[in-house]
VEXDOLO-305753 format. One record per atom (N, C-alpha, C): residue in three letters; x, y negated, z. Coordinates in steps of 0.2 Angstrom, whole numbers, padded with zeros to 4 digits, always signed. Layout:
BEGIN
ALAXYZ...
END
This chain:
BEGIN
MET+0004+0007-0001MET+0000+0002+0001MET+0003-0006+0001SER+0003-0011-0005SER+0005-0014-0005SER+0004-0021+0002ASN+0009-0027+0001ASN+0010-0031+0006ASN+0003-0036+0007THR+0002-0038+0000THR-0005-0042-0002THR-0012-0038+0000GLN-0011-0031+0001GLN-0017-0027+0001GLN-0017-0027+0007ALA-0012-0025+0013ALA-0011-0025+0019ALA-0015-0030+0023MET-0014-0037+0022MET-0015-0041+0025MET-0023-0045+0024PRO-0028-0044+0019PRO-0032-0045+0020PRO-0039-0041+0025ARG-0033-0034+0026ARG-0036-0028+0028ARG-0035-0030+0035GLN-0028-0032+0039GLN-0028-0036+0045GLN-0031-0042+0047ALA-0032-0043+0044ALA-0036-0051+0044ALA-0045-0048+0045SER-0045-0043+0042SER-0053-0042+0042SER-0053-0038+0050LEU-0049-0033+0050LEU-0048-0032+0057LEU-0051-0036+0066ILE-0044-0040+0064ILE-0046-0047+0069ILE-0052-0050+0069GLY-0054-0053+0063GLY-0059-0055+0060GLY-0066-0052+0067LYS-0065-0045+0063LYS-0072-0037+0067LYS-0072-0041+0073TYR-0064-0041+0077TYR-0063-0042+0084TYR-0065-0048+0088LEU-0064-0053+0081LEU-0066-0062+0084LEU-0074-0059+0086SER-0077-0056+0080SER-0083-0059+0078SER-0085-0053+0085LEU-0083-0048+0088LEU-0086-0045+0093LEU-0087-0048+0100VAL-0081-0052+0102VAL-0081-0055+0109VAL-0082-0062+0106LYS-0087-0065+0100LYS-0090-0069+0101LYS-0084-0076+0103PHE-0078-0078+0099PHE-0073-0082+0100PHE-0076-0087+0101SER-0079-0090+0098SER-0082-0097+0095SER-0085-0099+0105HIS-0087-0096+0105HIS-0091-0096+0113HIS-0086-0098+0118THR-0078-0099+0115THR-0074-0102+0123THR-0072-0107+0122VAL-0080-0110+0117VAL-0079-0116+0121VAL-0083-0119+0127PHE-0086-0114+0129PHE-0090-0118+0134PHE-0084-0117+0140ALA-0080-0112+0142ALA-0073-0113+0149ALA-0071-0115+0147LEU-0067-0115+0141LEU-0061-0118+0139LEU-0057-0124+0142PRO-0063-0129+0140PRO-0060-0135+0142PRO-0062-0135+0149PHE-0066-0133+0153PHE-0064-0135+0159PHE-0060-0131+0162ALA-0057-0124+0158ALA-0050-0124+0163ALA-0045-0130+0159LEU-0045-0133+0153LEU-0040-0137+0152LEU-0040-0144+0159ILE-0048-0145+0161ILE-0050-0149+0166ILE-0044-0148+0171GLY-0045-0144+0173GLY-0041-0140+0180GLY-0036-0140+0182PHE-0033-0137+0173PHE-0024-0140+0171PHE-0022-0147+0173THR-0026-0152+0167THR-0023-0156+0169THR-0027-0161+0176LEU-0032-0159+0180LEU-0032-0161+0186LEU-0023-0159+0192ALA-0021-0154+0190ALA-0017-0153+0195ALA-0012-0155+0192VAL-0011-0156+0185VAL-0004-0161+0184VAL-0005-0166+0185ALA-0010-0171+0183ALA-0010-0177+0183ALA-0011-0180+0191TYR-0018-0178+0192TYR-0019-0178+0198TYR-0015-0178+0205GLU-0014-0174+0203GLU-0011-0169+0211GLU-0001-0169+0209ARG-0002-0175+0202ARG+0007-0175+0202ARG+0011-0169+0203GLN+0007-0164+0201GLN+0011-0158+0197GLN+0016-0159+0192THR+0022-0156+0193THR+0025-0156+0184THR+0024-0151+0181PHE+0022-0153+0174PHE+0021-0149+0166PHE+0025-0146+0166HIS+0021-0139+0164HIS+0028-0135+0161HIS+0023-0132+0155TRP+0026-0132+0149TRP+0022-0129+0141TRP+0022-0122+0143HIS+0025-0120+0147HIS+0025-0111+0147HIS+0019-0110+0152LEU+0017-0114+0159LEU+0013-0113+0162LEU+0005-0112+0156LEU+0005-0119+0154LEU-0002-0119+0148LEU-0003-0115+0145GLY+0003-0112+0141GLY+0002-0106+0137GLY+0000-0100+0139LEU+0003-0099+0146LEU+0001-0092+0150LEU-0006-0096+0153MET-0009-0101+0154MET-0014-0102+0157MET-0020-0097+0150LEU-0018-0103+0144LEU-0023-0101+0139LEU-0024-0093+0137LEU-0017-0091+0137LEU-0018-0082+0135LEU-0020-0080+0142CYS-0023-0081+0147CYS-0027-0079+0153CYS-0033-0078+0151MET-0035-0085+0149MET-0041-0087+0146MET-0044-0082+0140VAL-0042-0082+0136VAL-0042-0076+0128VAL-0044-0070+0133PHE-0037-0068+0135PHE-0039-0059+0139PHE-0040-0060+0142ALA-0043-0064+0147ALA-0050-0060+0152ALA-0056-0060+0151ARG-0056-0065+0141ARG-0065-0067+0142ARG-0067-0061+0137SER-0060-0060+0132SER-0062-0055+0127SER-0063-0049+0131ALA-0061-0047+0137ALA-0061-0043+0140ALA-0068-0040+0142ALA-0071-0046+0144ALA-0077-0046+0148ALA-0081-0044+0142MET-0083-0049+0138MET-0085-0046+0130MET-0087-0040+0129ALA-0081-0038+0128ALA-0077-0033+0125ALA-0085-0027+0126PHE-0080-0027+0133PHE-0085-0024+0138PHE-0091-0024+0140ASN-0094-0031+0139ASN-0100-0032+0139ASN-0105-0027+0133ARG-0101-0028+0128ARG-0105-0024+0122ARG-0101-0017+0121TYR-0099-0015+0124TYR-0099-0006+0124TYR-0101-0006+0129LEU-0103-0007+0135LEU-0110-0005+0141LEU-0116-0004+0138ASP-0117-0013+0134ASP-0124-0014+0129ASP-0127-0010+0125ARG-0124-0005+0121ARG-0121-0001+0117ARG-0131+0001+0113ARG-0133+0003+0119ARG-0135+0008+0115ARG-0142+0003+0116PHE-0142-0004+0121PHE-0150-0006+0122PHE-0149-0012+0115ASP-0144-0014+0115ASP-0140-0018+0107ASP-0144-0015+0104ALA-0143-0009+0102ALA-0146-0005+0094ALA-0154-0002+0094LEU-0157-0004+0100LEU-0164-0002+0101LEU-0167-0013+0101ASN-0165-0016+0103ASN-0166-0023+0102ASN-0164-0026+0093PRO-0169-0030+0090PRO-0171-0031+0083PRO-0165-0035+0081ARG-0163-0040+0090ARG-0160-0047+0089ARG-0154-0045+0089THR-0153-0040+0094THR-0142-0039+0093THR-0141-0032+0090ALA-0145-0026+0084ALA-0144-0021+0082ALA-0137-0021+0077ILE-0139-0028+0074ILE-0133-0031+0070ILE-0126-0034+0073ARG-0126-0032+0079ARG-0117-0033+0082ARG-0113-0027+0081GLU-0108-0027+0081GLU-0103-0024+0080GLU-0104-0016+0081ILE-0104-0016+0087ILE-0104-0009+0089ILE-0111-0005+0088PRO-0118-0005+0087PRO-0121-0002+0086PRO-0122-0003+0077ALA-0118-0008+0075ALA-0119-0005+0067ALA-0113-0004+0064GLY-0113+0000+0070GLY-0105+0005+0067GLY-0099+0001+0065VAL-0097-0003+0065VAL-0092-0010+0063VAL-0086-0009+0069ILE-0087-0008+0074ILE-0081-0004+0079ILE-0085+0002+0081ALA-0081+0005+0083ALA-0081+0012+0089ALA-0082+0012+0093PRO-0085+0014+0097PRO-0086+0011+0104PRO-0080+0014+0109ARG-0077+0020+0106ARG-0070+0021+0111ARG-0064+0015+0110HIS-0067+0010+0103HIS-0061+0005+0100HIS-0063-0002+0105ALA-0071+0000+0105ALA-0071-0006+0112ALA-0068-0006+0118LEU-0070+0000+0121LEU-0067+0001+0127LEU-0059+0000+0128ILE-0055+0001+0122ILE-0046+0002+0122ILE-0046-0004+0123PHE-0048-0009+0118PHE-0049-0016+0116PHE-0050-0019+0124THR-0054-0020+0129THR-0056-0020+0135THR-0050-0019+0140ILE-0049-0012+0137ILE-0045-0011+0143ILE-0034-0015+0142VAL-0033-0016+0136VAL-0028-0018+0133VAL-0027-0025+0135ASN-0033-0029+0135ASN-0036-0034+0138ASN-0035-0037+0143CYS-0039-0033+0148CYS-0037-0032+0154CYS-0031-0031+0158VAL-0026-0027+0153VAL-0019-0025+0157VAL-0014-0033+0154LEU-0017-0033+0150LEU-0013-0041+0147LEU-0015-0048+0152PHE-0021-0048+0152PHE-0023-0053+0156PHE-0017-0052+0166VAL-0018-0047+0167VAL-0016-0044+0175VAL-0006-0047+0171ALA-0005-0046+0169ALA+0004-0046+0165ALA+0005-0055+0166ALA+0001-0058+0161ALA+0000-0064+0161ALA-0001-0067+0166THR-0003-0066+0173THR-0005-0069+0180THR+0000-0069+0184TYR+0004-0063+0183TYR+0010-0059+0186TYR+0017-0065+0182TRP+0015-0068+0179TRP+0023-0073+0175TRP+0018-0080+0177ILE+0014-0081+0180ILE+0012-0089+0182ILE+0016-0090+0189ASN+0010-0086+0195ASN+0013-0087+0203ASN+0011-0079+0207MET+0012-0080+0211MET+0008-0072+0216MET+0002-0075+0217ILE-0001-0079+0218ILE-0007-0079+0221ILE-0013-0079+0215CYS-0009-0081+0210CYS-0014-0079+0204CYS-0013-0072+0201PHE-0007-0068+0202PHE-0007-0062+0202PHE-0012-0056+0206MET-0011-0059+0212MET-0013-0055+0217MET-0022-0056+0217LEU-0027-0063+0216LEU-0031-0063+0214LEU-0035-0059+0206SER-0031-0059+0203SER-0033-0057+0197SER-0035-0050+0196PRO-0036-0045+0201PRO-0041-0039+0200PRO-0047-0040+0204VAL-0049-0049+0208VAL-0055-0049+0209VAL-0057-0054+0203ALA-0054-0056+0199ALA-0057-0061+0195ALA-0059-0054+0189LEU-0055-0051+0187LEU-0057-0048+0182LEU-0064-0039+0186PHE-0066-0040+0194PHE-0071-0039+0194PHE-0076-0041+0192VAL-0077-0047+0192VAL-0083-0052+0195VAL-0084-0053+0185ILE-0078-0054+0182ILE-0082-0054+0175ILE-0083-0047+0172LEU-0082-0042+0172LEU-0083-0036+0171LEU-0089-0030+0175PHE-0092-0035+0180PHE-0097-0032+0185PHE-0105-0037+0180TYR-0102-0041+0178TYR-0109-0045+0177TYR-0111-0040+0169SER-0108-0035+0168SER-0112-0033+0163SER-0116-0026+0165TYR-0116-0027+0170TYR-0121-0021+0174TYR-0123-0022+0177THR-0128-0031+0179THR-0131-0033+0185THR-0137-0031+0181LYS-0137-0033+0173LYS-0146-0034+0171LYS-0148-0025+0173ARG-0148-0022+0176ARG-0149-0016+0177ARG-0152-0016+0182PHE-0150-0021+0186PHE-0153-0021+0194PHE-0153-0024+0198THR-0154-0031+0193THR-0153-0039+0197THR-0157-0045+0190ALA-0160-0048+0194ALA-0164-0054+0188ALA-0159-0061+0190LEU-0153-0058+0194LEU-0149-0064+0196LEU-0142-0062+0191CYS-0142-0058+0187CYS-0137-0057+0183CYS-0134-0064+0180HIS-0138-0069+0179HIS-0137-0074+0176HIS-0130-0080+0180LEU-0133-0078+0188LEU-0126-0083+0192LEU-0123-0076+0190VAL-0121-0071+0191VAL-0115-0066+0189VAL-0111-0072+0183LEU-0114-0072+0177LEU-0110-0076+0172LEU-0107-0081+0174GLY-0111-0085+0177GLY-0111-0092+0181GLY-0105-0090+0181ALA-0103-0086+0187ALA-0097-0087+0193ALA-0092-0086+0188GLY-0091-0079+0185GLY-0088-0077+0180GLY-0085-0081+0178LEU-0089-0089+0173LEU-0084-0092+0169LEU-0082-0100+0173ALA-0085-0097+0181ALA-0081-0103+0183ALA-0076-0104+0187LEU-0073-0097+0187LEU-0067-0095+0185LEU-0061-0099+0184ALA-0064-0102+0179ALA-0059-0105+0173ALA-0056-0113+0176PRO-0060-0118+0180PRO-0057-0122+0182PRO-0054-0121+0187ILE-0053-0119+0194ILE-0051-0116+0199ILE-0044-0112+0196GLY-0045-0107+0193GLY-0041-0102+0191GLY-0034-0107+0188ALA-0038-0112+0182ALA-0030-0115+0181ALA-0028-0120+0183TYR-0030-0122+0190TYR-0027-0127+0195TYR-0023-0122+0197LEU-0025-0117+0202LEU-0022-0114+0201LEU-0014-0111+0202ALA-0014-0112+0194ALA-0010-0109+0191ALA-0004-0112+0191VAL-0006-0121+0192VAL-0001-0127+0191VAL+0000-0127+0202THR-0004-0127+0204THR-0002-0129+0210THR+0000-0124+0215GLY-0003-0117+0213GLY-0003-0111+0216GLY-0007-0111+0224TYR-0012-0119+0226TYR-0015-0119+0232TYR-0023-0123+0230PHE-0028-0119+0235PHE-0036-0123+0231PHE-0037-0129+0234SER-0040-0133+0231SER-0045-0139+0233SER-0049-0141+0233LEU-0053-0144+0234LEU-0063-0145+0235LEU-0063-0150+0227LEU-0059-0150+0222LEU-0061-0158+0218LEU-0061-0154+0211PRO-0056-0148+0212PRO-0057-0142+0205PRO-0064-0138+0206LEU-0065-0136+0215LEU-0071-0132+0215LEU-0077-0136+0214LEU-0078-0142+0215LEU-0085-0145+0213LEU-0087-0146+0204PHE-0080-0145+0200PHE-0081-0143+0193PHE-0082-0134+0193SER-0080-0133+0196SER-0078-0124+0197SER-0088-0121+0198PHE-0090-0128+0202PHE-0098-0128+0204PHE-0103-0130+0197THR-0100-0133+0194THR-0103-0138+0190THR-0104-0131+0185VAL-0099-0129+0183VAL-0098-0123+0177VAL-0102-0117+0180PHE-0104-0116+0187PHE-0107-0110+0188PHE-0115-0111+0190THR-0117-0115+0189THR-0124-0119+0188THR-0126-0122+0181TRP-0121-0125+0179TRP-0120-0124+0171TRP-0122-0120+0166VAL-0118-0115+0167VAL-0120-0108+0164VAL-0126-0104+0165SER-0125-0103+0170SER-0131-0099+0174SER-0137-0102+0169GLY-0137-0109+0167GLY-0143-0113+0168GLY-0145-0111+0163PHE-0139-0111+0156PHE-0141-0111+0150PHE-0139-0102+0146ASP-0139-0100+0154ASP-0140-0092+0150ASP-0147-0090+0153ILE-0150-0093+0156ILE-0157-0093+0157ILE-0163-0094+0151ILE-0159-0100+0147ILE-0162-0101+0142ILE-0162-0097+0136TYR-0156-0094+0134TYR-0153-0091+0131TYR-0157-0083+0129ALA-0159-0081+0138ALA-0161-0074+0140ALA-0169-0076+0138LEU-0172-0081+0134LEU-0182-0081+0134LEU-0180-0079+0129GLN-0176-0077+0124GLN-0177-0072+0118GLN-0178-0066+0118ASP-0177-0063+0124ASP-0177-0055+0125ASP-0181-0056+0132GLU-0184-0058+0135GLU-0191-0056+0139GLU-0195-0052+0139GLU-0199-0049+0133GLU-0200-0045+0130GLU-0198-0038+0131PHE-0190-0038+0127PHE-0188-0032+0127PHE-0186-0032+0133ASP-0183-0035+0137ASP-0180-0033+0146ASP-0186-0031+0148ARG-0193-0033+0148ARG-0195-0029+0152ARG-0197-0021+0150GLY-0198-0021+0143GLY-0199-0016+0140GLY-0194-0008+0140GLN-0189-0013+0142GLN-0183-0009+0143GLN-0179-0006+0151LYS-0183-0011+0155LYS-0182-0012+0162LYS-0176-0014+0163LEU-0173-0019+0159LEU-0170-0025+0164LEU-0173-0028+0166HIS-0166-0032+0172HIS-0169-0038+0171HIS-0166-0042+0173SER-0170-0048+0172SER-0167-0056+0170SER-0172-0062+0170ILE-0172-0069+0175ILE-0175-0072+0179ILE-0183-0070+0173PRO-0181-0075+0166PRO-0189-0073+0161PRO-0190-0068+0160ALA-0189-0061+0161ALA-0193-0057+0165ALA-0197-0057+0170ALA-0191-0059+0176ALA-0195-0058+0181ALA-0201-0064+0182LEU-0200-0069+0180LEU-0201-0075+0180LEU-0210-0078+0176GLY-0207-0074+0169GLY-0211-0078+0164GLY-0205-0085+0159ARG-0209-0089+0158ARG-0204-0092+0152ARG-0204-0098+0156ARG-0212-0102+0158ARG-0211-0107+0160ARG-0209-0109+0166LYS-0208-0102+0170LYS-0206-0104+0179LYS-0194-0102+0177ALA-0194-0099+0171ALA-0188-0098+0174ALA-0186-0103+0170LEU-0188-0108+0165LEU-0186-0114+0162LEU-0186-0118+0168TRP-0191-0119+0173TRP-0189-0123+0179TRP-0182-0122+0182VAL-0182-0116+0183VAL-0176-0111+0187VAL-0170-0116+0183SER-0168-0114+0176SER-0164-0116+0172SER-0163-0123+0174ASN-0168-0129+0175ASN-0170-0135+0175ASN-0165-0137+0183LEU-0169-0134+0184LEU-0166-0134+0195LEU-0157-0132+0192LEU-0156-0130+0192LEU-0151-0129+0189LEU-0146-0133+0189HIS-0147-0137+0179HIS-0144-0142+0176HIS-0145-0146+0180VAL-0151-0148+0185VAL-0150-0153+0191VAL-0143-0153+0196CYS-0142-0147+0197CYS-0137-0145+0201CYS-0130-0149+0196SER-0130-0146+0191SER-0123-0146+0187SER-0122-0155+0189ALA-0128-0157+0187ALA-0128-0165+0185ALA-0125-0169+0191CYS-0127-0166+0198CYS-0125-0168+0206CYS-0119-0164+0206PHE-0115-0158+0203PHE-0109-0157+0207PHE-0105-0162+0202VAL-0104-0166+0196VAL-0099-0167+0190VAL-0099-0175+0193ILE-0105-0178+0197ILE-0106-0186+0199ILE-0103-0186+0206ALA-0105-0181+0210ALA-0099-0179+0215ALA-0092-0178+0217ALA-0089-0177+0210ALA-0080-0172+0211ALA-0078-0182+0206GLY-0084-0185+0203GLY-0082-0190+0200GLY-0080-0197+0206ALA-0087-0196+0212ALA-0087-0199+0217ALA-0081-0196+0222LEU-0078-0191+0222LEU-0073-0188+0227LEU-0065-0191+0224GLY-0064-0190+0217GLY-0061-0191+0214GLY-0060-0197+0213GLN-0062-0205+0212GLN-0064-0211+0214GLN-0063-0211+0206PHE-0063-0210+0199PHE-0063-0211+0193PHE-0065-0215+0190GLY-0063-0218+0184GLY-0064-0222+0181GLY-0070-0225+0176ILE-0071-0227+0170ILE-0076-0228+0166ILE-0077-0223+0165LEU-0070-0221+0159LEU-0071-0215+0154LEU-0072-0209+0156TYR-0073-0207+0164TYR-0075-0201+0168TYR-0083-0201+0167TRP-0086-0207+0168TRP-0092-0211+0169TRP-0095-0209+0163ILE-0093-0210+0157ILE-0095-0208+0150ILE-0096-0201+0149GLY-0092-0198+0150GLY-0090-0190+0149GLY-0097-0188+0153VAL-0096-0190+0159VAL-0104-0186+0163VAL-0111-0189+0158ALA-0110-0195+0159ALA-0117-0198+0154ALA-0118-0193+0148VAL-0114-0193+0144VAL-0116-0188+0138VAL-0117-0182+0141PHE-0111-0178+0147PHE-0115-0172+0150PHE-0121-0171+0150CYS-0124-0175+0156CYS-0130-0175+0160CYS-0132-0177+0151GLY-0135-0180+0149GLY-0138-0182+0142GLY-0139-0173+0139LEU-0133-0172+0137LEU-0134-0165+0131LEU-0141-0161+0137LEU-0137-0158+0143LEU-0141-0157+0149LEU-0149-0158+0146ILE-0151-0162+0148ILE-0158-0166+0145ILE-0160-0165+0138TYR-0159-0165+0135TYR-0159-0164+0128TYR-0161-0154+0128GLN-0157-0152+0129GLN-0157-0145+0126GLN-0163-0144+0130HIS-0165-0146+0136HIS-0172-0143+0137HIS-0179-0143+0133LEU-0176-0153+0133LEU-0183-0156+0126LEU-0183-0151+0120LEU-0176-0146+0117LEU-0179-0141+0115LEU-0182-0137+0113VAL-0183-0134+0119VAL-0184-0127+0121VAL-0191-0128+0126LYS-0196-0127+0122LYS-0202-0128+0127LYS-0204-0117+0126PRO-0211-0118+0134PRO-0211-0111+0135PRO-0215-0107+0127ASP-0219-0111+0125ASP-0222-0108+0117ASP-0217-0110+0111ASP-0212-0113+0112ASP-0208-0113+0106ASP-0201-0111+0107LEU-0198-0106+0105LEU-0193-0102+0108LEU-0188-0105+0098SER-0190-0108+0094SER-0188-0108+0088SER-0178-0112+0087LYS-0179-0115+0098LYS-0171-0118+0093LYS-0168-0118+0098VAL-0169-0112+0100VAL-0164-0109+0107VAL-0157-0109+0106ASN-0156-0106+0100ASN-0149-0107+0099ASN-0146-0111+0099MET-0150-0117+0094MET-0145-0126+0095MET-0146-0127+0102ALA-0150-0125+0106ALA-0147-0128+0112ALA-0143-0123+0118PHE-0141-0117+0115PHE-0139-0115+0118PHE-0131-0114+0116ALA-0128-0116+0110ALA-0123-0114+0106ALA-0122-0122+0105ASN-0125-0125+0101ASN-0124-0131+0100ASN-0120-0137+0105THR-0127-0136+0108THR-0128-0143+0110THR-0122-0141+0120ASN-0120-0135+0123ASN-0117-0133+0128ASN-0111-0137+0125GLY-0109-0132+0119GLY-0101-0132+0115GLY-0100-0140+0116ILE-0104-0144+0112ILE-0104-0153+0113ILE-0101-0153+0119ALA-0105-0152+0124ALA-0107-0156+0129ALA-0101-0153+0135SER-0099-0148+0134SER-0093-0146+0138SER-0086-0149+0136ILE-0085-0147+0127ILE-0080-0150+0124ILE-0079-0160+0125ALA-0086-0163+0124ALA-0085-0169+0126ALA-0084-0172+0133PHE-0088-0171+0137PHE-0084-0171+0144PHE-0079-0168+0146ALA-0075-0165+0144ALA-0067-0163+0145ALA-0063-0166+0141VAL-0064-0171+0133VAL-0061-0174+0132VAL-0058-0182+0136PHE-0067-0184+0139PHE-0066-0189+0143PHE-0064-0189+0151THR-0063-0184+0152THR-0061-0181+0160THR-0052-0182+0158ILE-0051-0179+0153ILE-0044-0179+0153ILE-0041-0185+0154LEU-0045-0189+0146LEU-0043-0195+0145LEU-0040-0198+0152GLU-0048-0200+0156GLU-0049-0202+0162GLU-0042-0202+0169LEU-0038-0192+0168LEU-0035-0195+0173LEU-0028-0193+0167LEU-0026-0195+0162LEU-0020-0196+0160LEU-0019-0204+0159LEU-0023-0206+0158LEU-0025-0214+0156LEU-0025-0219+0161
END
């Protein structure tokens, strides 16, 4: 086989695994990890190191890839039965289940290895982080609070990045973690509205399946009000300036906008609310916050 023939096949294989882990959805947690990292360097006046930034980014990629691949592996039977998810890589036969499991294990090992080269506290806490992000995949089988477990997994990003630089905990990055926790939990409830009937039929648990669409949206609203409160509290505690508050205004405005898009009797704009609005909110908030910290 020539090199020109091998390269498209390799690119195709990489594309399949990027699709398996929904790599584009990295925009949710990664910007907050960069906030945590910049907070440690600029606000806490720690020394900047390129290798630490690189290792932090690798940890984000490895952890998220492991979590998503494991979720797809564990849920493959349900995904095959659900018309919305039957086209995913495992039920569609694009990626074999055992290959997805191997991919998960490899990413877990790489994640732990990367934390070892960061500092001891990150290395010691790496099994805890892996437990949280992998455990989420089991939660729909026994609790409607699965959305909160997902939120907790992504909430590790800002405090984890902060720990990578400083080696200690602090309240300010924890406020950003609480922001991610409530924000992600809230928009995951919106996303789960699509599978309300399917989840009930398969005896899977979610807040929409337990409470119905209207009450589930109220829970999502409440969580997003908490998100707004946390970013405001972080700004007050950090005594940040105008750039940060512009970011807060954009973030909170987009939280409101996504709730205007989704109605109990109209789910046609769920994907726009879930992916586009939240992706923009995360990136915009991170850009203004990082500029505030650096300038």
